[in-house]
C-alpha positions in Angstrom: 76.9 99.1 -99.7 78.1 99.2 -103.5 81.5 98.9 -102.5 80.9 96.1 -100.0 79.0 94.3 -103.0 81.9 95.1 -105.3 84.7 93.6 -103.2 82.5 90.5 -102.4 82.2 89.8 -106.2 86.0 90.6 -106.9 86.5 88.1 -104.0 84.3 85.6 -105.6 85.8 86.0 -109.0 89.3 85.7 -107.2 88.5 82.2 -105.3 86.9 81.1 -108.7 90.2 82.1 -110.3 92.6 80.3 -107.7 90.5 77.6 -107.5 90.2 76.7 -111.1 93.8 77.4 -111.0 94.6 74.9 -108.4 92.6 72.7 -110.3 94.5 73.1 -113.6 97.6 72.9 -111.7 96.7 69.6 -109.8 95.7 68.0 -113.4 99.0 68.4 -114.8 100.8 66.9 -112.0 98.5 64.1 -111.5 98.6 63.7 -115.1 102.8 63.5 -115.2 103.5 61.7 -111.9 104.2 58.1 -112.2 103.4 56.7 -108.5 99.6 57.0 -108.6 98.1 55.2 -111.5 94.2 55.9 -111.0 95.6 59.7 -110.1 97.4 59.7 -113.9 94.5 57.9 -115.5 91.9 60.5 -113.6 93.8 63.3 -112.9 92.1 65.5 -109.8 89.1 63.3 -109.7 91.3 60.2 -108.7 92.1 62.2 -105.5 88.7 61.3 -104.3 89.5 57.6 -103.9 92.1 58.4 -101.5 89.5 61.4 -99.7 86.7 58.4 -99.8 88.7 55.3 -98.7 89.6 57.3 -95.5 85.6 58.6 -94.5 84.8 55.1 -95.5 85.7 53.9 -92.0 83.6 55.9 -90.4 80.6 55.6 -93.0 81.0 51.8 -94.2 78.3 50.3 -91.7 75.1 53.0 -93.0 76.1 52.9 -96.6 78.4 50.0 -97.8 77.9 46.4 -97.4 79.9 43.2 -98.8 78.7 40.9 -101.4 77.9 38.0 -99.3 76.8 39.8 -96.1 73.6 40.7 -97.1 70.8 38.2 -96.0 68.4 36.4 -97.2 69.8 36.8 -100.3 73.1 38.8 -101.0 74.6 41.2 -103.9 76.0 38.2 -105.3 73.6 35.5 -105.5 71.0 38.3 -106.6 73.4 39.8 -109.6 74.0 36.0 -110.5 70.2 35.7 -111.3 69.5 39.0 -112.4 72.2 38.6 -115.4 71.2 34.7 -116.0 67.6 36.0 -116.6 69.0 38.4 -119.1 71.1 35.9 -121.0 74.2 38.1 -119.7 77.4 36.4 -119.0 77.4 35.4 -114.9 81.4 35.2 -115.1 83.0 37.7 -112.3 86.3 38.5 -112.1 89.2 38.5 -109.5 88.1 35.7 -107.4 85.9 34.5 -104.9 83.9 36.5 -102.0 82.7 33.5 -101.0 84.7 32.1 -97.3 85.6 29.1 -98.5 88.5 28.3 -95.8 87.5 25.1 -93.5 89.6 25.9 -90.7 90.5 29.7 -89.3 93.9 32.2 -89.0 97.1 30.8 -88.5 98.5 31.2 -85.3 102.4 30.8 -84.8 103.5 29.4 -81.6 106.6 31.9 -80.7 109.4 30.0 -78.7 110.7 31.8 -75.4 113.9 32.0 -77.3 113.9 33.0 -80.5 116.9 32.9 -83.2 118.9 35.9 -83.0 119.6 38.0 -85.5 123.2 37.1 -85.6 122.6 33.4 -86.1 120.0 33.5 -88.5 120.4 32.6 -92.1 119.8 34.1 -95.2 117.7 32.5 -98.0 119.3 29.5 -98.9 118.4 28.2 -102.8 116.6 24.9 -103.5 117.3 23.0 -106.2 115.0 21.6 -108.4 115.0 18.8 -111.5 118.9 18.4 -109.8 119.9 14.5 -111.2 117.2 14.3 -113.8 116.9 17.3 -116.1 120.2 18.2 -118.2 119.5 21.8 -117.0 118.6 21.7 -112.9 117.1 25.4 -111.7 118.8 26.5 -108.6 116.1 28.5 -107.6 116.7 31.3 -105.5 113.3 32.8 -103.6 110.9 30.8 -101.9 108.5 33.5 -102.9 107.8 33.9 -106.5 105.1 35.1 -109.1 102.4 32.8 -110.3 100.8 32.4 -114.0 99.6 35.7 -115.8 99.4 35.8 -119.2 100.3 38.7 -121.6 96.8 39.3 -122.7 95.2 39.0 -119.7 97.6 41.8 -118.5 98.9 44.4 -120.5 102.1 45.1 -122.0 103.4 47.7 -119.0 102.2 45.3 -116.2 104.4 42.4 -117.6 107.0 44.5 -118.7 107.2 45.8 -114.8 106.9 42.2 -113.0 109.7 41.3 -115.3 111.7 44.0 -114.2 110.5 43.7 -110.5 111.4 39.7 -110.8 115.2 40.4 -111.7 115.4 42.7 -109.2 114.0 40.5 -106.6 115.7 37.9 -107.6 112.5 35.6 -108.4 110.9 34.1 -111.0 107.7 35.2 -113.5 105.8 32.4 -114.5 104.2 33.5 -118.1 100.9 31.8 -117.7 99.4 29.5 -120.5 99.7 33.0 -123.0 103.4 32.4 -124.4 106.3 33.7 -123.8 106.3 37.6 -125.2 109.1 40.0 -125.5 107.9 42.1 -122.3 108.7 38.6 -120.2 112.3 38.8 -121.4 112.3 42.5 -120.8 113.7 42.3 -117.6 115.8 38.9 -118.0 114.7 37.1 -114.7 114.3 34.0 -114.1 111.1 32.4 -116.1 108.9 29.5 -115.5 106.6 28.8 -119.0 103.4 27.3 -118.2 102.1 25.2 -121.1 97.7 25.4 -121.0 95.7 22.8 -122.7 95.8 24.7 -125.9 99.3 25.0 -126.0 100.0 28.4 -127.0 103.2 29.1 -127.9 104.6 25.9 -128.5 101.5 24.1 -130.8 102.0 23.6 -134.6 98.8 24.8 -136.7 96.8 21.9 -135.8 97.4 22.9 -132.0 99.4 19.9 -130.9 102.5 19.9 -129.0 105.3 21.0 -131.3 108.9 19.9 -130.3 110.9 22.2 -132.5 108.7 25.1 -130.5 109.4 23.7 -127.6 113.0 24.0 -128.2 112.7 27.5 -129.4 111.2 28.4 -125.8 114.2 26.6 -123.7 116.8 28.4 -126.1 116.0 31.3 -124.0 118.5 31.3 -121.2 115.6 33.2 -119.1 113.4 30.0 -119.2 114.0 27.9 -116.3 111.1 25.4 -116.2 108.0 24.6 -117.9 104.3 23.7 -116.5 102.2 22.0 -117.2 98.5 23.6 -116.4 96.2 20.8 -115.9 93.9 23.3 -113.7 93.7 26.4 -112.7 92.1 27.8 -108.8 89.2 29.6 -110.6 88.4 27.4 -113.3 89.0 23.4 -112.9 88.2 21.6 -115.6 87.0 24.8 -117.9 88.8 25.6 -121.1 88.4 29.1 -122.4 87.7 31.5 -125.3 89.9 34.2 -126.8 88.0 36.1 -128.8 88.8 36.8 -132.2 89.0 41.2 -131.6 91.6 40.3 -129.0 93.9 38.3 -131.4 96.1 41.4 -132.9 99.0 40.5 -134.8 101.1 40.5 -131.7 99.3 38.1 -129.5 98.4 35.6 -133.0 102.8 35.4 -133.4 103.1 35.1 -129.7 100.4 32.3 -129.3 100.9 30.7 -132.7 96.9 31.2 -133.7 95.4 32.9 -136.7 95.0 36.8 -136.4 91.8 37.7 -135.7 90.1 34.4 -135.3 88.6 33.4 -131.9 90.7 30.8 -130.2 89.1 27.7 -127.8 91.2 26.6 -124.7 90.1 22.7 -124.0 89.0 22.1 -120.5 91.9 19.8 -120.5 94.8 18.4 -122.6 93.1 16.3 -125.1 96.4 14.4 -125.3 96.5 14.0 -121.5 93.7 11.5 -120.3 95.9 9.6 -117.2 98.8 9.5 -114.9 100.7 7.1 -117.3 100.3 9.6 -120.0 100.8 12.8 -117.6 104.0 11.3 -116.5 104.9 10.3 -120.7 104.0 14.1 -121.5 106.2 15.3 -118.7 109.2 13.0 -119.7 108.8 14.5 -123.7 108.7 18.2 -122.4 112.0 17.5 -120.2 113.7 15.2 -122.9 113.1 17.8 -125.8 114.2 20.8 -123.6 116.3 19.9 -121.2 114.7 21.9 -118.2 112.7 21.0 -115.0 108.8 19.7 -115.9 106.6 19.9 -113.4 102.3 20.5 -113.3 99.6 22.2 -111.8 96.5 21.2 -110.6 93.9 21.7 -108.3 93.1 19.0 -106.1 89.8 17.8 -105.8 89.4 13.8 -106.2 92.5 12.7 -105.3 92.8 8.8 -105.8 94.7 9.6 -109.3 97.6 11.5 -107.5 98.4 8.2 -105.2 97.9 6.3 -108.8 100.3 8.5 -110.3 102.7 8.1 -107.3 102.2 4.5 -107.5 103.4 5.1 -111.6 106.6 6.8 -110.8 107.7 4.1 -107.9 106.9 1.0 -110.6 108.7 3.4 -113.3 111.3 4.9 -111.0 111.8 8.0 -109.4 113.5 10.0 -112.6 109.9 9.7 -114.1 108.6 12.2 -111.5 107.9 15.3 -112.3 110.1 17.9 -111.0 107.7 19.9 -108.8 103.8 20.2 -108.5 102.3 23.5 -108.1 98.7 23.2 -106.0 96.4 25.7 -106.6 93.6 26.4 -104.2 89.7 26.0 -105.6 89.4 29.8 -104.5 92.0 30.9 -106.8 91.7 33.9 -108.6 91.6 34.6 -112.8 90.5 36.9 -115.1 86.8 35.3 -115.2 85.1 32.1 -114.8 81.8 31.1 -113.5 80.6 31.5 -109.9 79.8 28.0 -109.1 83.5 27.0 -110.4 85.0 29.9 -108.4 82.6 29.3 -105.0 82.0 25.4 -105.2 84.7 23.4 -107.3 88.1 22.3 -105.6 89.7 22.0 -102.2 91.1 25.1 -100.8 95.2 24.8 -100.2 94.4 24.9 -96.3 93.2 21.0 -97.3 94.5 20.4 -100.2 98.7 21.4 -99.4 98.9 19.6 -96.3 97.6 16.7 -98.2 99.7 17.0 -101.7 102.9 17.1 -99.5 101.3 13.7 -97.2 101.3 11.4 -100.4 104.1 12.9 -101.5 106.1 11.8 -98.6 104.4 8.4 -98.2 105.4 7.7 -101.6 109.1 8.0 -100.6 109.2 11.2 -103.3 109.9 14.0 -100.9 113.6 14.7 -101.9 112.2 14.2 -105.3 109.3 16.1 -106.1 109.2 19.9 -104.9 105.9 21.2 -104.0 104.8 25.5 -104.7 101.7 26.3 -103.2 99.3 29.0 -104.7 96.4 30.8 -103.7 95.7 33.6 -101.8 99.1 33.9 -100.8 99.4 38.0 -100.3 100.8 38.5 -96.9 103.8 36.9 -94.7 101.5 35.0 -92.3 100.0 32.9 -95.1 103.5 32.1 -96.9 104.8 31.4 -93.6 101.6 28.7 -92.6 102.2 27.3 -96.6 105.9 26.6 -95.4 105.1 24.9 -92.2 102.4 22.6 -94.2 105.4 21.3 -96.2 105.6 23.8 -99.1 109.3 24.1 -100.7 108.1 27.2 -102.6 104.8 29.4 -102.8 103.7 32.0 -105.4 101.3 34.8 -106.0 99.2 36.3 -108.6 96.8 38.7 -107.4 99.2 40.0 -104.8 101.9 41.1 -107.4 98.6 42.6 -109.0 98.1 44.4 -105.7 101.4 45.8 -106.0 101.2 47.1 -109.5 98.6 49.1 -107.9 95.3 47.0 -108.3 92.7 48.5 -106.6 90.2 45.1 -107.0 87.9 47.1 -108.9 86.6 43.7 -109.9 86.6 44.7 -114.3 89.3 42.2 -115.2 87.1 40.9 -117.7 85.8 43.8 -119.1 89.0 45.7 -120.6 88.4 48.8 -118.3 90.6 48.3 -115.7 91.4 51.9 -114.1 94.9 50.8 -113.3 95.9 49.4 -116.5 97.0 46.1 -115.6 94.1 44.0 -117.1 93.2 46.3 -119.9 94.5 46.9 -124.0 93.0 50.7 -123.9 96.3 52.5 -124.4 94.3 55.4 -122.7 94.4 53.4 -119.6 97.5 51.4 -119.7 99.2 55.0 -120.1 98.8 55.2 -116.0 100.9 52.4 -115.4 104.7 53.1 -115.6 106.4 49.9 -115.7 109.5 51.7 -114.2 107.9 53.1 -111.1 105.8 49.4 -110.5 108.5 47.2 -110.7 110.3 49.2 -107.8 106.9 48.0 -106.1 107.4 44.4 -106.9 110.7 43.7 -105.8 109.8 45.9 -102.7 106.4 43.4 -102.4 109.0 40.2 -102.6 111.5 41.8 -100.5 108.8 42.3 -98.0 107.7 38.9 -97.6 111.1 37.4 -97.4 111.8 39.5 -94.7 108.7 39.2 -92.5 108.6 35.3 -92.9 112.0 35.5 -91.8 111.0 37.3 -88.9 108.0 34.6 -88.3 110.6 32.0 -88.9 113.4 33.4 -86.3 110.2 34.0 -83.6 109.3 30.1 -83.5 112.7 29.1 -83.1 114.4 28.1 -86.4 117.3 29.9 -88.4 115.5 29.8 -91.9 112.1 29.5 -93.1 111.7 26.5 -94.4 112.9 24.8 -91.1 109.6 25.4 -89.9 107.3 22.4 -89.5 103.6 21.9 -88.6 104.2 21.9 -85.1 105.3 25.6 -85.1 101.4 26.6 -86.4 98.0 26.3 -84.8 94.6 27.0 -86.7 91.6 28.6 -85.1 89.2 26.3 -85.2 85.2 26.3 -85.5 84.4 26.1 -81.7 87.1 28.9 -80.8 90.0 26.9 -79.8 93.2 27.0 -81.7 95.0 23.4 -82.4 98.6 22.3 -83.9 98.6 21.5 -87.3 100.7 18.5 -86.6 97.3 17.8 -85.1 95.1 18.7 -87.6 97.0 16.9 -90.4 99.5 14.1 -89.2 102.7 14.0 -91.0 105.3 10.8 -91.2 108.5 12.0 -90.3 108.2 15.6 -89.0 111.2 17.1 -90.0 110.9 19.0 -93.4 113.6 19.5 -95.7 116.1 21.9 -94.6 117.1 24.3 -97.2 
């Protein structure tokens, strides 16, 4: 008996030793691999995420409930009341979990004789600002990276996006935080966004500075300028950059005092009408020589008709070179829940509306339409092209490509994947070289599969898709053609 106990004791110690050794080996493997950010930041423990994800399919109905599924009050409502009652921040991160789409899933109308691969055309670039800007932009890709500021995103994240965009041949929007060296790292095409605080192109008083505009425009990588009037999750809301986040580099890039909080107004103080908007666009285009447009969330839309009327009164050269239409449920690092859930139209309604108003004003060949807002899959991108968009952009889709796990910690500096944090220990897990490849793969796969959809409906390239090529599922369970839901004068979209 004693011999058996000794053997069992030895086996137990051996097993414990082997397990301990295995854990040590796994720790070093995870710590120094670059393909999985979570495992790199949380060695060994991070492996549980994949295991639990696999098991979640079986346990979800018993142990998990989405934020909006419970009745009579759901988790999002209860937490808002709880935070408000404690005078805590009621901001939430990443995007709305509220179902906002007024219509359902897009269904593409397949052609009995689809386009053969030998007949299909490759992606054809489209020119923005032709005949007006001194340096028009021949944009190579219909799918691009939307605005994400340096400061909101980490150094390795921006570096990865820049290199990935260069590899994929698409543009990268800087977001309103200014142009950083990390945006320029990969040598990709860049759209410089001008927010309400004029970061990166402001004087000491916060006004737009022509000299700073020229400095930014002098970079050959900067192809266009975008005035941000409003953003999906924050229409009509400004922001505060806490002084603790304004380090020397952020201060230099944005043109603000180091260590001091910086306030972004809820709109451009110097743009209060369509007339002033067109004047500002003309000023920026004259100073930079590059195409200039604006980004907006559509709500009230009478001002857009007035804008087009003013353009036609002045002449088509006065028009913005592009308009970016953002969805009312677009994402951000943080925004008040009411704005995320209940302010601004969704892209499903706003995009066809903007396209129709532009076309009715006779400005189809002059103004390019860029669609933004939860376009992270080929079907959503293809729908936007059918609706009349010339280009599509995505932000959160590229965050997923960088390794985002939707931890909803964008506004807390604790992002476990190193994307939206300034914590060096967490940033370490994000390898820019590895993620740049993933970014490029994402772009290429989107373009490939949108092309497949285009060929299945019988056209040779994506921008030739029309509204009659897609149907939308409606509340009565039936689907209806998009051109029936949103009739369009002149059915032929611009062939490009």
